[in-house]
C-alpha positions in Angstrom: 80.4 98.2 57.4 84.1 98.8 57.8 86.0 96.9 60.5 88.4 98.8 62.6 90.9 97.0 64.9 91.3 98.9 68.1 94.2 98.2 70.4 93.6 99.5 73.9 97.0 99.8 75.5 96.0 99.9 79.1 97.2 97.4 81.6 94.8 95.5 83.8 96.5 96.0 87.1 94.7 93.7 89.6 96.7 93.3 92.8 100.2 94.0 93.8 102.5 91.1 94.8 103.0 90.6 98.5 105.4 88.6 100.6 104.4 86.3 103.4 106.6 84.6 106.0 105.8 80.9 106.0 108.6 79.6 108.2 110.9 81.2 110.7 113.4 79.9 113.2 116.0 81.5 115.4 116.8 78.2 117.0 115.6 79.4 120.4 113.7 76.2 121.4 115.2 72.8 121.6 113.8 69.4 122.6 116.4 67.1 124.0 119.3 67.9 121.6 117.2 68.8 118.5 116.1 72.3 117.4 112.3 72.6 117.4 110.8 72.9 113.9 113.6 70.9 112.2 114.0 67.3 111.2 117.4 65.7 111.9 118.7 62.2 112.0 118.8 59.5 109.2 118.7 60.1 106.3 119.4 63.8 107.2 122.3 65.1 109.2 123.1 63.1 112.3 121.5 64.4 115.5 125.0 64.5 117.2 126.2 66.8 114.4 123.7 69.5 115.3 124.5 71.4 118.5 122.9 74.3 120.4 125.1 77.4 120.7 124.3 79.8 123.5 127.1 82.3 123.2 127.8 84.9 120.5 124.5 84.5 118.7 123.1 87.1 116.4 119.4 86.8 117.5 118.1 85.7 120.8 120.0 83.3 123.0 120.6 80.3 120.8 121.9 79.3 117.4 122.7 76.0 115.7 126.1 74.6 115.0 126.3 72.1 112.1 129.2 69.7 111.7 129.9 67.9 108.4 133.6 67.9 107.4 133.3 65.7 104.3 132.5 66.6 100.7 129.2 64.8 100.7 126.6 67.3 101.8 124.3 66.7 104.8 121.0 68.5 105.2 118.6 69.6 107.9 115.0 70.0 106.9 112.2 72.1 108.3 109.0 70.5 109.4 106.5 70.1 106.5 104.8 73.2 105.1 102.6 73.8 102.1 104.4 75.0 98.9 102.8 76.2 95.6 104.0 75.6 92.1 105.3 78.8 90.6 105.7 80.6 93.9 109.1 82.1 94.6 110.5 81.5 98.1 113.1 83.8 99.5 115.3 82.0 102.0 117.4 84.2 104.3 119.8 83.1 107.1 122.7 84.4 109.2 125.8 82.3 109.2 129.4 82.3 110.4 132.2 79.8 110.8 134.1 77.7 108.3 132.5 75.5 105.5 130.0 75.6 102.7 126.2 76.1 103.1 123.3 76.3 100.7 119.5 76.5 100.9 117.1 74.1 99.4 113.5 73.0 98.8 112.1 69.5 99.0 108.7 69.0 97.3 107.7 65.8 99.2 108.3 63.5 96.2 110.9 60.9 95.5 114.3 60.9 93.8 116.7 63.6 92.9 114.1 65.7 91.1 112.2 66.2 94.3 115.0 68.6 95.5 115.9 72.1 94.4 119.0 73.8 95.7 120.7 77.3 95.6 124.4 77.7 95.0 126.8 77.1 97.9 128.0 80.0 100.1 131.6 79.5 101.1 132.0 80.7 104.7 135.3 81.5 106.5 134.6 84.2 109.1 134.1 84.6 112.8 131.6 87.4 112.1 127.9 86.9 111.4 126.8 87.7 107.8 123.4 87.4 106.2 122.8 85.4 103.0 119.7 85.2 100.9 118.6 82.9 98.0 115.4 82.5 96.0 113.9 79.2 94.8 110.8 79.0 92.6 108.8 75.8 93.4 108.4 73.5 90.4 105.4 71.7 92.0 102.7 72.1 94.7 102.8 70.0 97.8 101.3 70.0 101.3 104.5 68.3 102.6 107.2 70.6 101.3 110.3 71.2 103.4 113.0 73.8 103.3 116.6 72.8 103.7 120.0 73.8 105.1 122.7 71.8 103.4 126.3 71.9 104.6 129.7 70.3 103.7 133.4 70.9 104.4 132.8 72.3 107.8 135.8 72.7 110.0 137.0 73.6 113.5 136.9 75.6 115.6 133.3 76.8 115.0 132.2 74.6 112.0 129.1 76.3 110.5 126.8 78.2 112.8 123.3 79.3 111.6 120.8 81.8 113.2 117.6 83.4 112.1 116.4 81.2 109.2 113.4 82.8 107.5 111.4 81.7 104.5 109.0 84.2 102.8 106.8 83.5 99.8 106.0 85.9 96.9 103.1 84.9 94.7 103.4 85.0 90.9 107.1 84.2 90.4 108.9 86.5 92.7 107.0 89.8 92.4 106.8 89.9 88.6 103.6 89.6 86.7 101.6 86.5 85.9 99.9 86.4 82.5 96.1 85.9 82.2 96.5 82.6 80.5 98.5 81.2 83.4 95.9 82.5 85.9 93.0 80.8 84.0 94.6 77.6 82.8 93.6 74.4 84.7 93.5 70.8 83.5 91.7 69.0 86.4 88.3 69.4 88.0 87.1 71.6 89.6 89.4 73.6 87.2 90.4 76.2 89.8 93.3 78.4 89.1 96.6 77.2 90.5 96.9 80.8 91.9 93.6 80.5 93.7 93.7 82.4 97.1 97.0 84.0 96.2 97.8 87.7 95.6 99.3 88.3 92.1 99.9 91.0 89.6 98.8 90.7 86.0 98.5 92.9 82.9 97.9 92.7 79.2 96.7 94.4 76.0 93.0 94.3 75.2 92.0 94.3 71.5 88.5 94.7 70.0 87.0 94.6 66.6 84.4 97.3 65.7 
């Protein structure tokens, strides 16, 4: 019996990638002098360096002014949220003023490797502008936190931030996830790391007849 190798060149298209907002803040609500949904104070940016702005905002009635005039960055973190290894997070914010700002992700661990950062955006404008960065999580955690990091802020407006939104795209930012990655697991109960997520996949099916 002769063997014939058949290559079936059809893609197995399962589910399209979807984005989901997992954190959003327009700095509308403040408790005492701190914005709700954010962690400030040691070791993060000092509480007295975060001020509520109620004029000239881009969304709603409030924005946050961040003051850090030195070269060493200071950060403000969101409250803890769950993050998933391999998921790409898009971080978008509106900003104006003078200084440098970047986005980041903290995975809840210890040491420098627990932090991932975007490049800095250099700001020198009295007009609001929107910036967006993507960070792909390198680990999973139930205590992840997203970050605003600033340095070199200066008078008169320092750095002002409004409408900070984080959205998650399963499967590495809307691309495809190979079948091996979907199936591979090393610990019991051997569930896929993409369990309960929406992903796209594809491949070539071969058969021997």
